[in-house]
N, C-alpha and C positions, 0 to 999 in steps of 0.2 A: 503493499500499499504506500503511495507517495506521500510526501509531508504535505500538509494543509496549504494551499497556495502554489505548491510547486509545479512548474510547467510540466505537461505530459511529455513523454518520450516512448519510443517503440519498446514493447516488452513490459510496460506499465500495466498492471492489473488494477482496475476500478471495480468497486462493489464486491471484490473477492470473487469475481467471475469473468469480467470482461477484459480480455488481453488485448492491448493495443498492438496493432501490426503495421499499419502505413497511414500516414497523414494524406487525406485526399482533398481537403479544402481547408481554407484558413480565412478569417476576417477579424474585424475589430471586436466582434462580440463574442466570438467562439472559434474553436478549430474542430473539424470534423475527422474522425479516423474510421478507417476499416478495422474492425476488431472481430475476436472470435469469442463466442460465448461458451465457455468451458463446461458449463452445466448442461446447456441442451445441444451442445456441439453444433452450432451454426454460426454463420457469418452475420454480424450485424454493423450498424454505423453508430458511432458513439460521438455525440457532440459535447464538447468540454468546454465550459464558459470561459471567458476571458478573465483575467484578475480583476479588471475594473467592475466586472458585474459580479464576480464571486465575493468581492468585499462589501456587498450591499444585502445585508440580511433580509431587508423586505422583499428586495426583488427576488432572491433566491426562495423565499418562503411562498411567494406569489406564484414563481414558476413551478414549484412543486405542487401547488394545488392545480393549476391548469394543467400540468403534466397528467395528473390523475384523471382529469375530466378528458383530455384528449386521448388518453390511453384507451377509452371506451369506444372510439370512433373506429368504424371500419367501413371502408369504401374502396372500390378499385381504383379510384383516382386520388387517393390519400396515401401518404407514407406513414405506417402505423409507428405508434410510439409504444415501446414496450415496457421501459423501466426508467426511474429516475433515482439518483443517489447524490448525497451531499455531505453525509456525516463523516467528519474527520478528513476530508480529501476535497479535491477541486470538484465542484457541482458538475454533474454530467447528465445528459439525456440519452437513453438508448432506444434507437430506431430501427426499423426495417432497412436492410441494405438493399438498394436498387441497383442493378447493374446497368447503367446507363450514364448519360451525361446530363449536366443542367441545360436548361433552355438557353442561358448565356452562351454556353459553350457551344451548343448546337447551331445557334444563329450565326455566331462568328467563324464557324468551321468553313474551310473551303472544299468545294466538290460534293456538298451535300444536296441531295434533292430537296426542292422547295417543301416547306412545311404545309400541311392541310390546315388552313387557317380555321375553318369551321370545326374541324375535329377538336383542335385545340381549344377553341372557344367553348365547344359543348362539354368537353371534360373538365376544363377549369371551372366552369360555372356549375357543374353537377357537384364537384368537389365543394366549392364554396356553399352550394345549397345545403349539403349535408352537413357541413361545419356549423352553419348559421342556426340550422334546425335544431342543432344540439346545444345552442346557447353560447357558443364560441366565436369570438371575432378574431381573424387571424393577424390582422395588423401589419403584416410584412410581406404581401404578395410582391413578389418580383422575379425576374428570370432566373436568378441564382437560386431561388427556392422552389424551382418547379424542375422536376427531373423528367427526362424523356427516355423511355425504354427503347431498345433496339427495335422493336416491332412498331414503334411511334406513340404508345400510349403515354399520356402526360400524368404525372403523380405529383401532387402538391405537398411540400413538406414544411417543417418548422412552425407548426402550430402554437400560436400563442407566445413565440419567443420575444417579439418586441412590441412594447407599448408606445405610443407617440410620446409621452412624456419621458420615457427612458432614452428613446432615440434622440430627443431634444438635448438632454443632458449630457448624453456620451458625445454628441457632435461638438460640444466645446472643446473636447480634447482632440478633436480631428480624427476620432476613430471611425466614424460612420461615413463612408464615401459612396455615392451613387444612389443611396436609398431614398433620399428626399425627393427625387423626381417622380417616384411612384406614389408619393402620399398625396391624399386629396387635399384640396385648398383649405378646407375647414379644419383639418387635423394639423396643417402647418400653422394655422391661427391659433391653436391651442384647445380646439375642441376635441373631445373623445373620440376614438376610433369607433366605427359603427360598421354595420352590414354594408351600408351603401359606401362607406369610404374604401372598403374591401372592393367593391365593384369598380370604383374608379381606378383603383391600382391595377384591376384586372384588365380594364380598358386599355390603360397606358401600356401594358405588357402586350396585349394583343396588337396594338398599333404598331409597336416596334418590331415584334417577333413575325406576324403575319404579313403586314404592310398591305392590307386589303385595297383593292382598286376602288376609286370613287364611285358611289353609288350602289355598290354591291350590298347583298344582305349583311355581311360582317361589318362593312363601313358603317353603315347606317347604325347597327347595334353599338359599335365602339363610340360612335358620336353621342349617344345617349349615356353610355356608361361613363364617359368622361366629361359630363356636363358639369360646369363650374359649380352650380347650385345644387346640393344633393337631392332637393325635390324634383330636379329635372331628370333624375336617374331612375332606372327601374326600381321599383319597390323592394325587390329581392331578387336573389339570383335565379329563382323558379321564373320570375316574371321575365328576366332577361332571357332565359331558355326559351319562353313562349315567343318572345320577339324574334329570336333567331329562327324559330320554325314558321313564322308567320310571314317574313318578308321573303320576297322572291330571290333565288339564288344569285342572280346577277341582274338586278334591276339597272336599266341604262341610265347613266347620270343624266343624260339629256331629259329623260322622263320626269325628272325632279325638278327641272328648271322651267320657268314660265316661257317656253320658247314657243315657236310655231307648233301647233297641234295638228297631226296628221290623223284623220278618222279612218279607221280600218273599214273597207267595204266588205260585208258579209252577205251571203245569201239572204239572210233575215232582213237586213237593212234594204237590200234590192227589192224584195217584196213589199217592204213598207212604202217605198218611193213609188211603186207602181200602183198601190192601192190609193196613195195620196193623189196620183196623176188622174185615175180613174174617177175618183170623187170629184175633183175639179171639173172633169169633162160633163159628169151628171149635173153639177150645178149650173154650167154653162148652158146646157141643154134645157134646163128648167127656166133659166132666165129668158130665153128665146122663145119659148112655148107659149107666149101670151097672144092676143088677137083672135080675130075668127075668119071664117070663110076660107076663100082661096089663099088670101094672105098667110092664113094659119098653116095651110097645106104647104105652100111654097116656103114660108118661113121655117116650118118644121123640116122639110127637106133640105133646106140650106144649112139649117142647125145641125142635122145628122150629118150632112156631108162635112162640115166644119169639124163636127166632134170625132167623126171618124178620122180626118186627116190629123186632127190634134192628137187623138189616141195614138195614131199609128206614130207620128213623130215622137211623142213622149215615150213609147214603148221601144223605139229604136234607140233613144238616148239611154233609156234604163239598161237594155241588153248591152250597149256599148259599155256602160259603167260596170255591170256585172263581169263582163269579160275582162275588165281590167284589174280584177282582184288578184293581187300577187299570188302566184302558183306556190310560192314557199310559206304563205301564211299558215296553212294547216299544218305543214311539215313542222314549222317553227313551234306550233302548239305541241305537236307529238314530241318534239325534242324537249321542251320545258317539262312536259308530263314524264318523260324518262329520267331527266335531271332530278325532278321533285322526288320520285321513287328512290333514286340512288341515294340522295341526301338524307331521305327519311330514315333509310336503313342504317346509314352511319350514325346519325344522331340518336336512334333507338338503341343501338349497340352501346353507344357511349353512356346512355342513361339507364341501362338495364337494371341496376341496382337501386335506382331512385324512382320508385313507382309514382309518387306525386307528381313530380317534374315531368315523367314519361307520359303520363296521362294528359297533362296540358299541352305537351308538345304534339301528342297524337291528335288531339282535337284541332288544333291550328293546321296540321298537315291536312287533315281530313277535309276542312274548309277550303283550302287552296285547291286540293284534288278534285272536289266537287265543282268548283269554279272552272277549272280546265275541262273537266268531263263536259259540262254543259256547252262550253265553246266548241269542243270537238264534235258534239251532236250536230251543231249548225254546219260544221264542215262536211259532215256525212250526207246532209240533204242535198238532193239534186237541184241544180240552178233551174229557176223557172224558164219554161219555153216561151219563146216570144209569141205574141198574138198574130193571128193571120192578117196579111195585109188587107186594107180596106177595099171594098169593091170599087171598081173604076180606077184605081191607081195603075 
């Protein structure tokens, strides 16, 4: 057992069972080691607090309380906490060892395939939803606290390690570097960290790591997550997940701006135009139907001829408009439907262990699917046949 306050070294055993093997990360607040649990014969990660925090009894006591709460959290997108120790040695937290790299390392690496931004968002928000439902606020969501497994799954680590007031105090010594830019504005102003401040931090992480294109579903969600005013953010991580399932996968940015609006011509709209034209012809015929005798007969015949010509002209125009429907419009809808199904499968897989959030997302996807299906039904209808030409033409 090391002396109290002594810096850890390879071979050191903490808690009588955790033998430190290799230092895998270091920061101003703690050092993380790969270690071996000699009791259960497994590899674990041990986070040993820095001397600055180890000398603060109030901080250590609070961390122990929160570690006990966090140890009860189990979620596929969380790094589990196994144990905590502080008696007579440097305070340390024992966690699940994840074979992977941090998001910070993953983003900065060369030759890596691009991240699946929506998957990262869904898994990070699912983890935060589980944490928040358990009454815990993370307080330190940042790329170095998110681990990416070789298969791409994201795991959120370091539950309850940093409070805003602790970070502000330690910053005075210059030990906290880079964390501040992930803090919500209200936290930087001295307000306590909340679920919505966690969401703000998640939004900044997603903006940096995924770099979503403007106008996409993820971009719109990130804009909401990073709203300066907490009231402008989603009310919860579950609500943010619902937003992610509600917005189109790649809504064009031009559709969000008050630019020139182009109306899509569909068979239903073509039929409506034809019906309006026919109604106008009937009204014109009724207006010319007054008078008596031969004038009535003559007028009626003239009106009929004019009506026939007007109807024929209108029908020709309508048919021309219907023929101008882009042949790709229905195929575009099919592509959107296919993309929606693929996206739904990914999100549902990420939320498999979070039934409340999963049910909300399923409802949003069903609404969107129903809307696309209705539009595809219009595509399946045959185009209206043009009316026969008028007699005498």
